[in-house]
matplotlib code that plots the C-alpha trace (Angstrom):
import matplotlib.pyplot as plt

x = [54.2, 54.9, 54.2, 51.2, 49.0, 49.6, 49.0, 45.9, 44.5, 45.1, 43.6, 40.6, 40.0, 40.4, 38.0, 35.4, 35.6, 35.6, 32.7, 30.8, 31.4, 30.2, 27.0, 26.4, 27.3, 24.9, 22.1, 22.8, 23.1, 19.7, 18.0, 19.5, 18.8, 15.2, 15.2, 16.5, 13.9, 11.1, 12.5, 13.0, 9.5, 8.0, 9.9, 8.6, 5.0, 5.2, 6.7, 4.0, 1.3, 2.8, 3.2, -0.4, -1.5, 0.6, -0.8, -4.3, -3.3, -1.6, -4.7, -7.1, -7.0, -6.3, -5.0, -1.5, -1.6, 1.6, 3.5, 2.1, 3.1, 6.7, 6.8, 5.3, 8.0, 10.8, 9.3, 9.1, 12.8, 13.6, 11.8, 13.5, 17.0, 16.4, 15.0, 16.9, 13.6, 11.9, 8.6, 5.8, 2.4, -0.4, -4.1, -7.1, -6.4, -2.8, -1.3, 1.9, 1.3, 4.6, 7.9, 11.2, 14.2, 15.8, 13.3, 14.4, 12.2, 11.3, 7.7, 6.9, 3.5, 3.2, 0.3, 1.3, 0.2, -3.4, -2.4, 0.1, -2.1, -5.5, -5.1, -4.1, -6.9, -9.3, -8.1, -5.6, -2.1, 0.5, 4.1, 5.6, 8.7, 7.9, 9.4, 9.5, 12.0, 10.2, 10.8, 13.7, 15.3, 15.4, 13.4, 12.2, 10.4, 7.2, 5.1, 1.8, -0.8, -4.0, -4.7, -8.1, -10.0, -13.6, -13.8, -12.9, -9.8, -8.4, -5.0, -2.1, 1.6, 4.4, 7.7, 9.9, 13.2, 15.5, 17.0, 20.6, 20.2, 19.3, 22.1, 24.5, 23.3, 23.9, 27.3, 28.2, 26.9, 28.9, 32.1, 31.6, 31.0, 34.1, 36.2, 34.9, 35.6, 39.2, 39.8, 38.2, 40.3, 43.5, 42.5, 41.4, 44.7, 46.6, 44.4, 44.3, 48.1, 48.4, 45.7, 47.3, 50.6, 49.1, 47.8, 50.7, 53.6, 52.7, 52.0, 55.4, 56.9, 55.1, 56.4, 60.0, 59.5, 58.1, 61.3, 63.4, 61.4, 62.0, 65.8, 65.5, 65.6, 62.8, 64.1, 62.2, 58.9, 56.3, 55.7, 52.2, 49.9, 46.7, 43.8, 42.0, 42.2, 45.6, 46.9, 45.4, 46.9, 50.3, 50.0, 49.0, 52.0, 54.3, 52.7, 53.2, 56.9, 57.4, 55.8, 58.0, 61.0, 60.0, 59.3, 62.7, 64.4, 62.4, 63.3, 67.0, 66.7, 64.8, 67.5, 70.2, 68.3, 67.3, 70.8, 72.2, 69.5, 70.3, 74.0, 74.6, 72.8, 74.0, 77.6, 77.1, 75.5, 78.1, 81.0, 79.6, 78.7, 82.2, 83.8, 81.8, 82.4, 86.2, 86.5, 87.6, 84.7, 85.4, 82.9, 81.7, 80.7, 78.9, 75.5, 75.9, 77.0, 74.1, 71.7, 73.0, 72.6, 69.0, 68.3, 69.7, 67.7, 64.5, 65.5, 65.7, 62.5, 60.7, 61.9, 60.9, 57.5, 56.9, 57.8, 55.5, 52.7, 53.0, 52.9, 49.8, 48.0, 48.9, 47.9, 44.6, 45.3, 45.2, 41.8, 40.3, 38.9, 36.8, 36.0, 34.7, 37.4, 38.3, 40.5, 41.4, 42.9, 44.9, 46.3, 47.4, 49.1, 50.8, 52.3, 53.4, 55.3, 57.6, 57.9, 61.6, 62.3, 59.9, 61.6, 65.1, 64.3, 62.3, 59.3, 56.1, 53.1, 49.6, 46.6, 43.2, 40.1, 36.5, 35.3, 36.8, 36.0, 35.5, 34.4, 35.2, 34.7, 38.0, 40.7, 42.4, 45.7, 45.9, 45.0, 47.6, 50.2, 49.0, 49.4, 52.7, 54.1, 52.7, 53.9, 57.3, 57.7, 56.5, 58.9, 61.7, 61.4, 60.5, 63.5, 64.7, 62.4, 59.7, 56.0, 53.9, 50.1, 47.6, 43.9, 40.7, 37.7, 34.2, 32.3, 29.0, 29.6, 33.4, 36.2, 39.2, 42.6, 45.5, 49.2, 51.1, 54.7, 56.8, 59.9, 61.2, 58.1, 57.7, 58.1, 54.9, 56.3, 57.1, 53.7, 52.4, 55.2, 55.3, 52.8, 54.9, 56.7, 60.4, 60.2, 62.1, 61.6, 65.3, 67.7, 70.6, 69.3, 70.3, 66.9, 65.6, 68.4, 66.2, 63.5, 63.4, 60.3, 57.7, 55.9, 53.6, 52.8, 51.7, 49.7, 47.8, 47.2, 45.7, 43.5, 42.2, 41.6, 39.3, 37.3, 38.6, 40.8, 44.1, 45.9, 48.9, 49.5, 52.7, 54.3, 58.0, 59.9, 56.9, 54.9, 53.7, 50.3, 48.7, 45.0, 42.9, 39.3, 37.6, 33.9, 32.3, 30.6, 27.5, 24.9, 27.0, 28.4, 25.3, 25.5, 29.2, 28.8, 25.9, 27.9, 30.6, 31.9, 32.7, 34.6, 36.6, 37.4, 38.5, 40.7, 42.4, 43.0, 44.4, 46.8, 48.0, 48.5, 50.5, 52.7, 53.3, 54.3, 56.7, 58.3, 58.7, 60.1, 57.3]
y = [134.9, 134.4, 138.1, 138.5, 135.5, 133.6, 136.8, 137.7, 134.2, 134.2, 137.7, 136.7, 133.6, 135.5, 138.3, 135.7, 133.8, 136.9, 138.4, 135.1, 135.0, 138.6, 137.9, 134.6, 136.1, 139.0, 136.7, 134.3, 137.3, 138.6, 135.2, 133.9, 137.1, 136.9, 133.2, 134.0, 136.7, 134.3, 131.6, 133.8, 135.3, 131.8, 131.0, 134.3, 133.5, 130.1, 131.6, 134.3, 131.6, 129.6, 132.6, 133.6, 130.2, 130.4, 133.8, 132.4, 129.7, 132.4, 134.5, 131.6, 132.5, 129.0, 128.3, 127.9, 131.3, 132.4, 129.4, 129.7, 133.3, 132.4, 129.6, 132.0, 134.5, 131.9, 130.7, 134.2, 134.7, 131.4, 132.2, 135.6, 134.1, 131.3, 133.5, 136.7, 138.5, 141.0, 139.7, 142.0, 141.0, 143.6, 143.6, 144.7, 148.4, 148.0, 148.4, 146.4, 143.5, 141.7, 142.1, 140.2, 141.5, 142.3, 145.1, 146.7, 149.4, 151.0, 149.7, 149.7, 151.3, 152.3, 151.9, 150.6, 152.6, 151.7, 151.3, 148.6, 146.6, 147.0, 144.1, 141.7, 142.8, 142.1, 138.4, 138.6, 137.1, 139.5, 139.1, 142.3, 144.4, 147.7, 150.9, 150.8, 153.6, 155.2, 152.0, 150.0, 152.7, 150.7, 148.7, 145.4, 142.2, 141.9, 138.7, 139.2, 136.7, 137.5, 136.2, 134.4, 133.4, 132.0, 133.0, 136.5, 138.5, 139.8, 140.9, 140.1, 139.1, 140.7, 139.0, 141.7, 140.8, 143.8, 143.9, 144.2, 140.5, 139.6, 141.8, 139.9, 136.6, 138.1, 139.2, 135.8, 134.4, 137.0, 136.1, 132.4, 133.5, 135.7, 132.9, 130.5, 133.1, 133.7, 130.0, 129.6, 132.4, 130.8, 127.5, 129.2, 131.0, 127.8, 126.0, 129.0, 129.2, 125.5, 125.8, 129.0, 127.3, 124.3, 126.6, 129.0, 126.4, 124.8, 128.2, 129.4, 126.3, 127.1, 130.6, 129.4, 126.8, 129.4, 131.5, 128.4, 127.7, 131.2, 130.5, 127.3, 124.8, 122.2, 119.6, 120.6, 119.2, 120.1, 117.6, 116.1, 117.8, 115.8, 115.1, 118.5, 121.5, 122.6, 119.1, 119.0, 122.4, 121.2, 118.1, 120.2, 122.4, 119.3, 118.0, 121.5, 121.5, 118.0, 119.0, 122.1, 120.0, 117.6, 120.5, 122.0, 118.7, 118.3, 121.8, 121.2, 117.9, 119.6, 122.3, 119.7, 117.4, 120.2, 121.7, 118.3, 117.8, 121.1, 121.0, 117.6, 118.0, 121.6, 120.4, 117.7, 120.1, 122.8, 120.2, 118.6, 121.9, 123.3, 120.2, 120.4, 124.2, 124.0, 120.9, 118.6, 116.2, 114.5, 115.2, 111.6, 111.6, 115.0, 113.4, 111.0, 113.9, 116.1, 113.2, 113.1, 116.9, 116.6, 114.0, 116.2, 119.2, 117.1, 116.0, 119.7, 120.4, 117.7, 119.2, 122.7, 121.4, 119.7, 122.8, 124.9, 122.3, 122.6, 126.4, 126.4, 123.9, 125.8, 129.2, 127.8, 128.7, 125.0, 124.2, 120.7, 119.9, 116.7, 114.5, 110.9, 108.4, 104.7, 104.3, 100.7, 102.0, 104.6, 102.0, 99.8, 102.9, 103.6, 100.2, 100.5, 103.7, 101.8, 98.7, 99.0, 99.4, 96.5, 94.2, 95.3, 94.3, 91.2, 92.4, 90.3, 92.5, 91.5, 93.6, 92.9, 94.6, 93.6, 94.7, 95.6, 99.3, 101.4, 104.9, 107.5, 111.3, 113.1, 115.3, 112.8, 114.6, 114.8, 111.1, 110.2, 112.0, 110.3, 106.8, 107.8, 108.8, 105.8, 103.2, 104.9, 104.6, 101.0, 100.0, 101.9, 100.1, 96.7, 94.4, 92.4, 89.5, 91.2, 91.6, 94.7, 94.4, 96.9, 96.6, 98.5, 97.6, 99.0, 99.6, 101.5, 105.0, 104.8, 103.1, 102.0, 102.0, 100.2, 100.0, 97.4, 96.3, 93.8, 94.9, 96.4, 98.3, 101.4, 101.6, 102.3, 105.4, 106.9, 106.3, 109.5, 111.6, 110.1, 112.6, 115.6, 117.8, 116.9, 113.8, 110.7, 107.5, 106.5, 109.2, 106.8, 104.1, 104.3, 103.2, 106.8, 108.9, 110.7, 111.9, 114.9, 113.8, 115.8, 113.0, 111.7, 115.2, 116.1, 112.9, 113.5, 117.2, 116.2, 113.5, 115.8, 118.7, 116.3, 115.6, 112.0, 110.2, 108.3, 106.2, 103.9, 100.6, 98.7, 95.7, 95.8, 93.3, 92.3, 95.0, 98.6, 99.5, 102.9, 103.1, 106.1, 106.6, 108.1, 108.9, 106.4, 108.0, 105.8, 108.4, 110.0, 106.9, 106.5, 110.1, 109.8, 106.6, 108.1, 111.1, 110.0, 113.6, 113.8, 110.5, 111.6, 114.9, 113.3, 110.8, 113.7, 115.5, 112.4, 111.9, 115.5, 115.4, 112.1, 113.6, 116.7, 114.6, 112.5, 115.6, 117.0, 113.7, 113.0]
z = [-30.9, -27.2, -26.4, -28.7, -29.5, -26.2, -24.1, -26.1, -25.7, -21.9, -21.6, -23.7, -21.6, -18.3, -19.5, -20.6, -17.3, -15.2, -17.1, -16.8, -13.1, -12.6, -14.5, -12.7, -9.3, -9.9, -10.8, -7.9, -5.5, -6.5, -6.7, -3.5, -1.7, -2.7, -1.8, 1.7, 2.1, 1.2, 3.4, 6.4, 5.8, 5.9, 9.1, 10.6, 9.6, 11.3, 14.4, 14.5, 14.3, 17.1, 19.3, 18.7, 19.8, 23.0, 23.7, 23.6, 26.1, 28.4, 28.4, 29.1, 32.9, 34.2, 37.7, 36.3, 34.6, 36.3, 35.2, 31.7, 31.5, 32.5, 29.9, 27.3, 28.1, 27.7, 24.4, 23.2, 23.9, 22.3, 19.1, 19.0, 19.4, 16.9, 14.1, 14.8, 14.9, 17.2, 18.6, 19.6, 21.0, 21.0, 21.9, 19.9, 20.5, 19.2, 22.7, 23.2, 25.7, 25.4, 23.5, 23.2, 24.9, 21.6, 21.2, 24.4, 25.9, 22.6, 22.6, 26.3, 26.9, 23.2, 20.8, 17.4, 14.3, 13.3, 9.6, 10.6, 13.0, 11.2, 8.7, 11.5, 13.8, 10.9, 11.0, 8.1, 8.1, 6.6, 5.3, 3.9, 3.6, 5.1, 6.7, 10.5, 10.9, 13.9, 15.9, 14.4, 12.3, 9.1, 6.6, 8.0, 7.0, 9.1, 9.5, 11.4, 12.7, 14.5, 18.0, 17.9, 21.0, 20.9, 17.2, 18.0, 17.2, 20.5, 19.3, 17.1, 16.9, 14.9, 14.1, 12.8, 11.0, 10.3, 6.8, 8.2, 9.1, 5.6, 4.3, 6.5, 4.9, 1.4, 2.4, 3.6, 0.3, -1.6, 0.2, -0.8, -4.4, -4.4, -3.0, -5.7, -8.4, -7.3, -7.1, -10.6, -12.0, -10.7, -12.2, -15.4, -15.7, -15.5, -18.0, -20.4, -20.3, -21.1, -23.9, -25.3, -25.4, -27.1, -29.8, -30.1, -30.1, -33.4, -34.9, -33.7, -35.3, -38.5, -38.4, -37.9, -40.6, -43.1, -42.5, -43.2, -46.3, -47.5, -47.0, -49.1, -46.2, -46.5, -44.1, -40.9, -39.9, -37.3, -34.5, -34.6, -32.1, -32.3, -34.6, -34.2, -36.5, -35.2, -35.9, -39.3, -40.1, -38.9, -41.0, -44.0, -43.4, -43.3, -46.5, -48.1, -47.0, -48.4, -51.7, -51.9, -51.1, -53.9, -56.2, -55.5, -56.2, -59.3, -60.4, -59.9, -61.7, -64.6, -65.0, -65.0, -67.4, -69.8, -69.7, -70.6, -73.3, -74.8, -74.5, -76.0, -79.3, -79.6, -79.1, -81.7, -84.2, -83.8, -84.1, -87.2, -88.9, -88.1, -89.5, -92.7, -93.0, -92.6, -94.7, -91.9, -92.7, -96.1, -98.8, -98.9, -95.2, -95.2, -95.9, -93.0, -90.7, -91.9, -91.1, -87.6, -87.3, -88.5, -85.8, -83.1, -84.4, -84.3, -80.7, -79.8, -81.6, -79.5, -76.3, -77.3, -78.5, -75.1, -73.2, -75.5, -75.0, -71.3, -71.5, -73.6, -71.3, -68.2, -69.6, -70.9, -74.6, -75.6, -77.1, -77.2, -80.7, -80.2, -83.1, -83.5, -84.5, -84.0, -81.0, -81.9, -85.2, -83.3, -80.9, -83.9, -85.5, -82.2, -82.2, -85.8, -85.1, -82.8, -84.9, -85.3, -81.6, -80.8, -83.3, -82.2, -78.6, -79.6, -77.6, -77.8, -78.5, -77.4, -78.6, -77.1, -78.5, -78.0, -81.4, -84.7, -84.1, -81.0, -81.8, -79.3, -79.0, -78.2, -79.6, -82.0, -82.2, -78.4, -77.9, -80.6, -78.5, -75.4, -77.0, -78.5, -75.1, -73.3, -75.9, -76.1, -72.3, -72.4, -75.1, -73.5, -70.1, -71.5, -71.3, -74.3, -74.9, -72.7, -73.3, -74.3, -73.9, -75.2, -74.5, -75.4, -73.2, -73.5, -70.3, -70.6, -71.9, -71.5, -73.3, -71.2, -72.9, -71.2, -72.0, -70.0, -70.2, -68.3, -66.5, -63.3, -62.5, -60.4, -56.6, -54.8, -53.0, -56.4, -58.1, -56.7, -58.3, -61.8, -63.1, -61.9, -64.4, -64.9, -62.7, -63.7, -61.5, -61.8, -62.7, -62.9, -65.2, -68.9, -70.3, -69.9, -71.4, -73.9, -71.6, -69.3, -67.3, -69.3, -71.1, -68.3, -67.1, -70.7, -70.9, -67.7, -68.6, -72.0, -70.5, -67.8, -70.3, -72.1, -69.0, -68.6, -66.1, -66.1, -63.5, -63.2, -61.4, -60.9, -59.3, -58.7, -60.8, -62.9, -64.7, -65.1, -66.6, -67.5, -68.1, -69.3, -70.2, -73.3, -74.0, -76.4, -79.4, -79.1, -80.1, -82.8, -84.5, -86.8, -87.8, -88.6, -90.6, -92.6, -93.8, -96.3, -96.7, -93.0, -93.2, -96.2, -94.6, -91.4, -93.2, -95.1, -91.8, -90.3, -93.1, -93.0, -89.2, -89.6, -92.2, -90.1, -87.0, -89.1, -90.5, -87.0, -85.7, -83.3]

ax = plt.figure().add_subplot(projection="3d")
ax.plot(x, y, z, "-o")
ax.set_aspect("equal")
plt.show()
């Protein structure tokens, strides 16, 4: 990680920054060079205009002509030094009259090319980049202004700026850009290293944690790194590890519970059958012992049925056969199934329904299993003399069925796990000896397969309540009532299913 991702991130940032600087520097170099050219050209034009005015004053022929000529000469040199330009003054024939000392003796006594002076002698101001190799040996920027006396052009002024001067300005500008780029690259390297480390460190922790998970160690957690995507990924990884840890504990618990559930009845069955077979059990007690064997076989059958039901639901082979039936009647039947246990523990039962009948559309056999599991759990965990409440409430298109019992309740931190396979809220308490933690998982799977919802609520030391929804058969109830054959057929099916469940010990 340290030699790959972090290095790649730093290299990527540096390349992006360097590339951006090259592009920006090229654009700035071109634009600022053009800007300098225009700016210097404007300065040259103003200087040429001023020198033309001074030339007119010098040629006016006043009594102070000598003094004016000296002042003119000084001003010429001053403009030349301030602008870095060569200054040339010529008459209407193109002959050079005056020149700055920077020109030297190159133009003394010379006549400038007619093509160069013609526009100025015609009264035009010029500003152009042109070849002046014969005089200055390079490309120059030339600003020209006519000398006008008494509305007549009598000559002109050239302010000539060699391009090496402009190139020097560009080089100075380029040096500043390069310095800024180097400084920016240093800062960018430091920041990119910090940023790359910020990204790679939690990823490295995730890699190490994944290796530990592969070895079966689920105890490590990633330190929170913020609220961004990396932080969310780290948090998700922690949640995944926690879930895997919980799943591993549940799996171990399941193996222990199932092993115990299988071993105990099988030991009892084998012991009793061996006793009957070898004559150890007296003949008068064989019926009693065989009854115990049958109960243990039914117990094993229930466990196998639960495991098979989970397998069918998870594989998708379980089909939902929805019919219209009275949920109120199914709730009453569910209470009757546990009448002996309820009477034995002296539990007070409260049944609240809004109407005599509440027709719903669902898989009746599945809902019967849901009610059986929920009522069985409620009776199991209700203390002696406690209270069991069942309620069917109609709200719009839904029927809400609740099973509530008094008792110890479920801790809030465990509510999110009670729907998991093989989970038992308290593995040490004796009130749940028969279960292996499959009932609520099956219940939730059945309800979700029917497109409905189920949830649980609890208050420690007071109560636990489970509530699930069913679709009301409002539009189909009339059709159902108007067809006696369907009613008779459904009743026969219900009776057959009830007999089958009783035979299987469900």
